[in-house]
Structures are given as C-alpha cells and as structure tokens.
N, C-alpha and C positions, 0 to 999 in steps of 0.2 A: 294778579287777577284771579279771583275765585268765581268760577261759573256757577250757574244755577243758584244765584243769590248767596253764594258761600256755603251752600249745602248744609250739612250737619253742624259745622262750627258756628255759623251765624244763627241758625235756628235754635241752637242749644247754648247760646252764649252765657246765659245765667247759670246753667249747670256746670259748664267747664270752669267758670270763674269760682263757683261755689266749691267744686272739687279742689281747685288750686288752693283755696283758703283753708279747706277742712282737712286735707290729707297731704302729708309730705311726699308720698309716692306719686301724687298727681302734680306736684310742683317741680320736683327735681331741681334743676339749676335755673329755673325760670324766675327772675327776680320780680316781675310784675304780672298781674292777672292776664290770662290769655287774650282777653278781648282788647287789651292795650295794643297788642301786636296785630290783631285782626283789624283794628281801625286803620292800619297802615296799608291794607289790601283794598283793591277795588273789587266790588261785587257787581254782578250784572242783574238785570231785571227779570230774568227767566225763572220766575217763581210761581206763575199761574194764578195767583190770587191777589186781590187788592190788599187784603189785610197783611199778608206777608211782606209785600213791597212797602207798605206804610211802616211796618216794623223796621225794616232795613234802613229806611230813610230816617226814621226817628232815632234809632240806636247808633247807626254808623255815620249818619250825616249825608245830605244830598250831594255833597262834593265827592263822595266815595262810591257813588252808584253810576254805572254806565249802561247804556242801552244794550240789551242782549237779544238774541233770537236763535231759534233752532232751525231757521231757514237753511236749506230747502227741505228739511225733513218734515214728515207728517205731523210732528208734535209742535211745529212752529206756531207761535201766536200770530193770528192772521192780521191783527192790528196792534203792533207793539207800541206805537205812540198813544193810541187810545187806551191801552192797558195802563200806561203810566199816567195819562191824563185823568183816568177814572179813579185814581186814589183820592180818598176823601181829604179835602183841604189842599189839594194840589194847586199851585199857582204857576203863572207863566214863567217866572224866574227859575223856579226849581225844575219845571218841565224842560226848559231850554238847557239847563245844566245836564240833566240826565239824558235827554234826547240827542246830545251831541257835544255840548260844551265841555263836559268833563273829559270825554275821549279826545277831543281836539287839544285840550290842555296837556293831557298825559303824553300824547304823541308829538307834542311840540308843533302843532299845525296852527297856522294863522287863524284868528277868529273870523 
C-alpha cells in the first residue's frame, strides 16, 4: 500500500521508467521498468484533485486503487466518496471497486 496516491513514484512514473531505460545507474539489477513493480502496489485516493485520481485509475487500473482519507486530521477530504465519484467518466462499477470492493478483496472480507 502506497498512501497519498503513491506519492512521487506514481506521479513521476514516466520519469522513473525513462531513467531506468536511459541510464544503467538508474537500473541497477532491476530487470523490468519500475512501474511494472508499482502496478503490484495498492494506491489510495488521497490526492486532492480529480485529474490526479483519474491518472492513477488510468495508469495503474481501478483494481489497484483503494479509498483513503486523512480523517480525523484537518487535511481530510470531507466527502471522499464524492471525490472519487467526481472523476470524469467514473461509473458505478469502478466507484464500487474503489469505495470498498478492492479493500474487501485485499483483506479477504466477504463481499
């Protein structure tokens, strides 16, 4: 699980993959581009903008995104479901995945 939408790594996935391909010292013993491994991580929705959340869904897939919140801190999204629902092109199936389905699957909870 990588909080805050995966932070730097998810936001700069193109750059880290480019560095991996362009420079041996950025690759070391990593046989595949870094985002190959990042796609194995779950990212949360705490990114604060619709466009960043849409990017995460598009690049890493809706099955890798789980609902996140900064609650009870003052930085918390006051309407986390609304934040996800507000992403352009969001549909009920993907919303259900992100709003709880993915977390239930990862945690082995009954649907």
